[in-house]
C-alpha positions in Angstrom: 18.8 -8.5 -14.7 21.1 -5.5 -14.5 24.4 -5.8 -16.3 27.2 -3.8 -14.7 28.6 -1.0 -16.9 32.1 -2.3 -16.3 33.4 -5.9 -16.7 34.0 -7.6 -13.3 35.7 -10.9 -12.7 33.9 -14.1 -11.7 34.7 -16.6 -9.0 36.4 -19.8 -10.2 34.1 -22.8 -10.7 35.8 -24.9 -8.0 35.2 -22.1 -5.6 31.6 -21.8 -6.7 31.1 -25.5 -6.2 32.1 -25.2 -2.6 30.0 -22.1 -2.3 26.9 -23.8 -3.5 27.4 -26.7 -1.2 27.7 -24.2 1.7 24.6 -22.5 0.5 22.6 -25.7 0.4 23.9 -26.7 3.9 23.0 -23.3 5.3 19.5 -23.3 3.8 18.9 -26.8 5.1 19.9 -25.7 8.6 17.5 -22.7 8.3 14.5 -25.1 7.6 15.4 -27.0 10.8 15.4 -24.0 13.1 12.4 -23.0 14.9 10.4 -25.9 13.6 7.9 -25.4 16.4 7.0 -22.0 14.9 6.3 -23.6 11.6 8.5 -21.1 9.7 11.7 -21.6 7.8 12.9 -18.3 9.2 14.5 -17.6 12.5 14.3 -14.4 14.4 16.9 -12.8 12.1 18.7 -13.7 8.9 22.4 -14.4 9.1 24.5 -12.5 6.7 26.2 -13.9 3.6 29.6 -15.6 3.7 32.4 -13.1 4.2 33.8 -11.6 1.0 37.2 -12.9 2.2 36.0 -16.4 1.3 35.8 -15.4 -2.3 39.1 -13.7 -3.3 38.6 -10.9 -5.7 40.7 -10.4 -8.8 38.9 -7.4 -10.2 40.5 -4.6 -12.2 41.6 -1.5 -10.4 39.5 1.5 -11.2 36.4 -0.6 -12.0 33.3 -0.9 -9.9 34.6 -1.6 -6.4 32.7 -4.4 -4.7 30.8 -3.2 -1.6 32.3 -4.4 1.6 29.5 -3.4 4.1 28.0 -6.4 5.8 24.5 -6.6 7.1 24.1 -6.8 10.9 21.2 -9.2 10.4 17.9 -8.7 8.8 15.0 -9.4 11.1 11.9 -11.4 10.2 8.9 -9.4 9.0 6.9 -8.2 12.0 3.1 -8.1 12.2 3.3 -4.4 11.5 5.5 -5.0 8.4 2.9 -7.4 7.1 0.0 -5.0 7.9 1.8 -2.3 5.8 3.4 -4.2 2.9 0.9 -7.0 2.0 -1.5 -6.6 -0.9 -4.2 -4.3 0.3 -7.5 -5.7 -0.8 -9.9 -3.3 0.7 -12.5 -0.6 0.7 -13.0 2.9 1.7 -15.0 3.2 5.0 -17.5 5.7 3.5 -19.2 8.7 4.9 -18.6 8.6 8.6 -15.9 11.1 9.6 -16.2 13.1 6.4 -19.9 13.5 5.6 -21.1 13.5 2.0 -24.9 14.0 1.7 -25.4 11.7 -1.3 -24.0 8.8 0.8 -25.6 9.7 4.2 -28.6 12.0 3.7 -29.8 11.2 7.2 -26.8 12.9 8.7 -28.5 16.2 7.8 -31.6 17.8 9.5 -34.6 18.4 7.3 -34.3 21.5 5.3 -30.5 21.9 5.7 -28.6 23.5 2.9 -25.4 22.2 1.5 -24.0 18.7 1.2 -20.7 18.8 3.2 -19.5 18.0 6.8 -19.5 21.7 7.6 -23.0 22.1 6.3 -24.2 19.2 8.4 -22.6 20.3 11.7 -23.7 23.9 11.2 -27.3 22.9 10.5 -27.5 20.6 13.5 -26.0 23.2 15.9 -28.4 25.8 14.6 -31.3 23.5 15.2 -30.6 21.6 18.4 -27.5 23.3 20.0 -23.9 22.3 20.3 -24.2 19.9 23.2 -26.9 17.8 21.5 -25.1 17.9 18.2 -21.9 16.6 19.9 -23.9 13.7 21.4 -25.6 13.0 18.1 -22.3 12.9 16.1 -20.6 10.7 18.7 -23.5 8.2 18.6 -23.3 8.1 14.8 -19.5 7.5 14.9 -19.9 4.8 17.5 -22.7 3.0 15.6 -21.2 3.3 12.1 -19.5 -0.1 12.3 -21.0 -3.0 14.1 -19.2 -6.2 15.1 -21.4 -8.0 12.5 -20.2 -5.7 9.8 -16.6 -6.2 10.7 -17.2 -10.0 10.6 -18.6 -9.7 7.1 -15.6 -7.6 6.0 -13.2 -10.2 7.2 -15.0 -13.5 6.4 -17.0 -12.6 3.2 -15.3 -9.5 1.9 -11.8 -10.9 2.6 -10.6 -7.4 3.1 -7.1 -6.8 4.5 -7.2 -3.0 4.8 -9.7 -0.1 5.1 -9.0 3.4 3.7 -10.4 5.7 6.4 -11.3 9.2 5.2 -11.0 11.8 8.0 -11.0 15.5 8.3 -8.5 17.9 9.9 -11.3 18.9 12.3 -11.4 15.3 13.6 -8.0 15.7 15.3 -8.0 16.5 19.1 -7.3 20.0 20.3 -8.6 23.4 19.2 -5.4 24.2 17.4 -6.5 22.0 14.6 -9.6 24.1 13.8 -8.4 27.5 14.9 -8.8 30.0 12.1 -10.9 27.6 10.0 -14.7 27.4 9.3 -14.8 24.6 11.9 -13.5 26.7 14.8 -16.9 27.4 16.3 -17.7 23.7 16.2 -14.4 22.3 17.7 -16.3 21.1 20.8 -18.5 18.8 18.6 -15.3 17.0 17.4 -13.4 16.9 20.7 -13.8 13.1 21.0 -13.6 12.3 17.2 -10.0 11.1 17.3 -10.8 8.9 20.3 -13.5 7.3 18.2 -11.2 6.9 15.3 -8.5 5.2 17.5 -11.2 2.8 18.8 -12.2 1.9 15.3 -8.6 1.3 14.2 -8.1 -1.0 17.2 -11.3 -2.9 16.6 -10.3 -3.5 13.0 -6.7 -4.4 14.0 -8.1 -7.1 16.3 -9.4 -8.8 13.2 -6.1 -8.4 11.3 -7.5 -5.5 9.2 -5.2 -2.6 8.8 -6.2 1.1 8.4 -4.8 3.6 6.0 -5.7 7.0 7.5 -6.6 9.4 4.7 -6.6 13.1 5.3 -9.6 13.4 3.0 -10.5 16.9 4.2 -7.6 19.4 4.5 -8.0 23.0 5.7 -9.2 25.1 2.8 -9.8 22.0 0.7 -7.3 20.2 -1.6 -10.0 20.3 -4.2 -13.3 22.1 -4.7 -15.6 19.2 -3.9 -17.8 18.7 -0.9 -15.6 15.8 0.3 -13.0 18.4 1.2 -15.2 19.4 4.1 -17.1 22.5 2.9 -19.2 23.7 0.0 -16.9 26.6 -0.7 -16.3 25.4 -4.2 -12.6 26.4 -3.9 -9.4 24.5 -3.3 -7.7 27.0 -0.9 -5.3 24.6 0.8 -2.7 25.2 -2.0 -3.0 29.0 -2.0 -2.7 29.6 1.8 0.5 29.2 3.8 -1.4 28.9 7.0 -3.6 26.1 5.6 -0.6 24.1 4.4 1.2 24.6 7.8 -1.9 23.3 9.5 -2.0 20.3 7.1 1.7 19.6 8.1 0.7 19.8 11.7 -2.0 17.2 11.1 0.5 14.9 9.5 2.9 15.3 12.4 0.1 14.5 14.9 -0.8 11.2 13.1 2.8 10.2 12.7 3.3 10.7 16.5 0.3 8.5 17.1 1.9 5.8 14.9 5.2 6.1 16.6 3.5 5.7 20.0 1.9 2.4 19.1 -1.1 3.1 16.9 -0.7 0.4 14.1 -1.4 2.2 10.8 -1.0 0.8 7.3 -0.1 4.3 6.2 -0.9 8.0 6.2 -2.4 9.6 3.1 -1.4 13.3 3.0 -4.2 14.4 0.7 -7.1 13.0 -1.3 -7.6 13.9 -5.0 -5.5 17.0 -5.1 -6.6 19.3 -7.9 -4.8 19.2 -11.2 -1.4 21.0 -11.1 -2.1 22.3 -7.6 0.2 25.2 -6.7 3.3 24.1 -4.7 1.9 20.6 -4.2 5.3 18.8 -4.5 7.0 21.4 -2.3 4.3 20.7 0.4 4.8 16.9 -0.1 8.6 17.5 0.6 7.8 19.4 3.8 5.2 16.8 5.0 7.5 13.9 4.2 10.4 15.5 6.0 8.4 16.2 9.1 6.9 12.7 9.2 10.3 11.1 8.6 11.7 12.9 11.6 9.0 11.3 13.8 8.6 7.8 12.3 10.5 7.1 9.0 9.0 3.6 8.9 5.4 4.5 8.1 4.3 4.5 4.4 3.2 7.9 3.2 0.6 8.0 0.4 0.4 11.0 -1.9 -2.3 11.9 -4.4 -1.2 11.9 -8.0 -3.2 15.0 -8.6 -4.7 13.3 -11.7 -1.2 13.2 -13.3 0.1 9.8 -12.5 3.3 10.0 -14.4 4.5 13.2 -12.7 3.7 11.7 -9.2 5.5 8.5 -10.3 8.7 10.3 -11.2 8.6 12.2 -7.9 8.3 9.1 -5.9 11.2 7.4 -7.9 13.4 10.3 -6.8 12.3 10.0 -3.1 12.3 6.2 -2.8 16.0 5.6 -3.2 18.4 3.4 -1.3 20.5 6.2 0.1 17.6 8.3 1.5 16.3 7.1 4.8 12.9 8.7 4.6 9.4 7.3 4.7 8.5 5.1 1.8 6.2 7.0 -0.6 3.2 5.4 -2.3 1.3 7.1 -5.2 -2.5 7.0 -5.0 -4.5 7.1 -8.2 -8.3 6.8 -8.7 -10.1 5.3 -11.6 -13.7 6.1 -12.5 -15.6 5.9 -15.8 -18.7 7.8 -14.7 -18.2 11.5 -14.7 -17.0 12.9 -18.1 -18.7 13.4 -21.4 -16.0 11.2 -22.8 -17.1 8.4 -20.5 -20.7 8.8 -21.5 -19.7 8.3 -25.2 -18.2 4.9 -24.6 -19.9 1.5 -24.6 -19.5 -0.7 -21.5 -17.4 -3.1 -23.6 -15.0 -0.4 -24.6 -14.6 0.7 -21.0 -14.0 -2.8 -19.8 -11.3 -3.1 -22.5 -9.6 0.1 -21.2 -9.1 -1.3 -17.7 -6.1 -3.3 -18.8 -4.4 -0.1 -20.0 -4.4 1.5 -16.5 -1.1 1.7 -14.6 0.8 1.1 -17.8 3.2 3.9 -16.9 4.7 1.5 -14.4 6.1 -0.6 -17.2 9.9 -0.4 -17.3 10.0 1.5 -14.0 9.9 -1.5 -11.7 12.3 -4.3 -11.0 15.5 -2.4 -10.1 15.2 -0.3 -7.0 19.0 -0.1 -6.7 19.3 1.6 -10.1 16.1 3.6 -10.5 14.4 3.9 -7.1 11.1 2.4 -6.1 7.7 3.2 -7.5 4.6 1.8 -5.7 1.1 2.6 -6.6 -2.3 1.9 -5.1 -5.8 2.5 -6.5 -7.3 4.4 -3.7 -10.8 4.6 -5.2 -12.7 2.7 -7.9 -16.2 1.5 -8.4 -18.4 -0.5 -10.8 -20.5 2.5 -11.8 -21.0 3.6 -15.4 -23.2 6.3 -16.8 -26.7 5.6 -18.0 -25.5 6.8 -21.4 -23.0 4.0 -21.4 -25.4 1.4 -20.2 -27.7 2.4 -23.1 -25.0 1.3 -25.5 -24.7 -2.2 -24.1 -25.6 -3.8 -27.4 -28.1 -6.2 -25.9 -25.8 -7.6 -23.2 -27.3 -7.6 -19.8 -26.2 -5.0 -17.3 -25.6 -7.8 -14.7 -23.1 -9.5 -17.0 -21.3 -6.3 -17.9 -21.0 -5.2 -14.3 -19.5 -8.6 -13.4 -17.0 -8.3 -16.3 -16.1 -4.7 -15.3 -15.5 -5.5 -11.7 -13.5 -8.6 -12.4 -11.4 -6.8 -15.0 -10.6 -4.1 -12.4 -9.7 -6.3 -9.5 -7.6 -8.5 -11.8 -5.7 -5.6 -13.2 -5.1 -3.8 -9.9 -4.0 -7.0 -8.2 -1.4 -7.5 -10.9 0.0 -4.0 -11.1 -0.7 -2.2 -7.9 0.1 -2.6 -4.2 -3.5 -2.4 -3.2 -7.0 -1.3 -4.3 -9.8 0.2 -2.3 -13.4 0.1 -3.5 -15.6 3.2 -3.1 -17.3 2.5 -0.8 -18.4 0.4 2.2 -20.9 2.4 4.4 -23.7 4.4 3.1 -27.4 5.0 4.0 -28.6 2.9 1.1 -26.8 -0.4 1.7 -25.7 -2.6 0.1 -24.9 0.1 -2.3 -25.4 -1.2 -5.9 -22.4 -0.5 -8.2 -21.1 1.9 -5.5 -21.2 -0.7 -2.8 -18.3 -2.9 -1.7 -20.8 -5.2 0.0 -23.0 -5.5 -3.0 -20.2 -6.0 -5.5 -18.3 -8.5 -3.2 -21.5 -10.6 -2.6 -22.2 -10.7 -6.3 -18.6 -11.9 -7.1 -17.8 -8.8 -9.1 -15.1 -7.7 -6.8 -12.9 -10.6 -5.7 -9.9 -10.9 -3.4 -6.5 -12.4 -4.4 -6.3 -16.2 -4.7 -4.5 -16.5 -1.4 -7.5 -15.1 0.6 -9.7 -17.9 -0.7 -7.5 -20.8 0.4 -8.7 -22.9 3.3 -6.5 -23.2 6.4 -5.8 -26.8 5.5 -4.7 -25.8 1.9 -2.5 -23.0 3.3 -0.8 -25.4 5.7 -0.3 -28.0 2.9 1.2 -25.4 0.5 3.3 -23.8 3.2 4.8 -27.2 4.0 5.4 -27.8 0.3 7.3 -24.5 -0.1 9.3 -25.3 3.0 10.2 -28.7 1.7 11.3 -27.3 -1.7 13.4 -24.4 -0.4 16.7 -26.2 -0.5 16.3 -27.4 -4.0 14.9 -24.2 -5.4 17.7 -22.2 -3.8 20.4 -24.5 -5.1 18.9 -24.4 -8.6 18.5 -20.6 -8.6 22.1 -19.9 -7.5 23.5 -22.5 -9.9 21.6 -21.0 -12.8 22.6 -17.5 -11.8 26.3 -18.4 -11.6 26.2 -20.3 -14.9 24.6 -17.3 -16.6 27.3 -14.9 -15.6 30.0 -17.4 -16.2 28.9 -17.6 -19.8 28.0 -14.0 -20.2 31.2 -12.6 -18.6 33.7 -15.4 -18.3 36.5 -13.0 -17.2 34.4 -11.2 -14.6 34.2 -11.6 -10.9 31.0 -11.1 -8.8 30.0 -11.3 -5.2 27.5 -14.1 -5.7 27.1 -14.6 -2.0 25.0 -11.5 -2.1 22.6 -13.1 -4.6 22.4 -16.2 -2.4 21.8 -14.1 0.7 19.1 -12.1 -1.0 17.4 -15.3 -2.2 17.3 -16.6 1.3 15.9 -13.4 2.7 13.3 -13.2 -0.1 12.1 -16.8 0.2 11.8 -16.5 4.0 10.0 -13.1 3.7 7.4 -14.5 1.4 6.9 -17.4 3.8 6.4 -15.1 6.7 3.8 -13.1 4.9 2.1 -16.3 3.7 2.1 -17.8 7.2 1.0 -14.6 8.9 2.2 -12.8 12.0 -1.0 -12.0 13.9 -2.6 -11.6 10.4 -4.5 -14.0 8.3 -1.6 -14.6 5.9 -0.9 -12.5 2.9 1.2 -11.9 -0.2 3.8 -9.2 -0.5 1.8 -6.6 -2.5 3.9 -3.5 -1.9 6.8 -5.4 -3.5 8.9 -2.5 -4.8 8.9 -0.8 -1.4 9.6 -4.0 0.4 12.6 -4.5 -1.8 13.7 -1.0 -1.0 13.3 -1.6 2.7 15.3 -4.8 2.6 18.2 -3.2 0.6 18.3 -0.4 3.1 18.4 -2.9 6.0 21.0 -5.1 4.3 23.8 -2.5 4.7 24.9 -3.0 1.1 25.6 0.1 -1.0 26.9 0.4 -4.5 29.1 -2.3 -6.2 27.2 -5.6 -6.2 24.1 -4.5 -4.2 22.2 -5.3 -7.4 23.0 -8.9 -6.8 21.3 -8.9 -3.4 18.2 -7.3 -5.0 18.0 -9.8 -7.8 18.4 -12.7 -5.4 15.7 -11.2 -3.1 13.3 -10.9 -6.0 14.0 -14.4 -7.2 13.5 -15.9 -3.7 10.1 -14.2 -3.4 9.2 -15.3 -7.0 10.2 -18.9 -6.3 8.2 -19.1 -3.0 5.0 -18.0 -4.9 5.7 -20.6 -7.6 6.0 -23.2 -4.8 2.7 -22.3 -3.3 1.1 -21.8 -6.7 -0.2 -18.2 -6.3 
């Protein structure tokens, strides 16, 4: 818990006794409201007791207590839950950004190249642009059956899909003008309509979609999944390419503002290491998106330098900046480098628990440091044949199981979400690359909450609701006692702690119960705390007490429901 740099005076114990009685009475009344809705929360949270009820005797010149009062924090909305829950998910696969190794049938026989551009060019050359348009539209429409979505929800227990798209998938010739895809703009004229339909179909099953600009003009990296086989990352060296990338972000943000429920917008996928002017472009894109819809989470690539991206996001995700919340996307694979090949599977499995360690010491105090939130946008259960050859007699099946479980366990404990690579490919169920195969084998598992029956959830929710009064009373009492002992001559606005606790407990309940969702846990916790502090109206002074109360309320709710 943060200790203020200057000593501040504490409320008298008689005053605190009355305060605690008031807190208990208020919390009890909350549990009795809206009982028909089954939630301890009302439509909005009333603010804390007025500071005038707690006379201050602080020293002049010390930290001034903040006097701004919240106008009322609203319950989490269905869209809030869609965006801030833990994202147990998968990448869609090779649908709107073609990769030949995943979907070889998307290429005509004898076609050269392995990218989206190679595929569309080969088909147009072979059958003409009208027939190619029809072929691509049929492939988009048939990529995801209702049965597949049913599996995703009921067996895969996924909450979110990371959806790779290309700039050429956006409607209007302005998105391809001056790019290699300009001659083929007609083929993609209904691509965005197809994407919107897919997003709506998934949303109807409580599955969110993170739109990932996988292919940017010129390519954010030199790989085929940037849209072409140019072998160059020219997005970073071309002003016009970056301007078009910003235009793509603005278009998607406008779609979100106008009612398209998105879990987030990813600006770029796997930006190359130390890409030229990458953070300057991030600044520009974030500014433009914020001007349209500052509520939507924006995901940035770490460019294979997680610590640098983390420090950037800490500077952007601050209480006094009302811009879009920024999430850092990092990817983990152990299948591509000579160093990976030299390792045993057992050593690699042991390395999993070292990932995201850069977050240590950076979380837990948004008011002081800003917020850092990470997701693992891609991972798999694939190792090289060289590594499997070093398995020391242990079966591959057992090691794949341990590898998958180690990853899901680690990412669920340290990230705001994780997305397996990948879901849809020609060679389903996909082996160690397949979300279906690994989920069915029990190697990739959802968080505990997703496995609870409806009856168990109802029982645990009732238990948490019943325990709220007692847990709140105990938490506030312990908090006050701690500061009374630590700083007996200080004075604190403990009503902010109590108010934060109430908000946190009720927020966790709302996520657990679900609002047009299946019920979830707050996974994007650091950004949720940032959001709630911004909404509280508190600034400076004792805002840290609100944050600590908020975190404690969330923590206590999860202790009550045993997850």
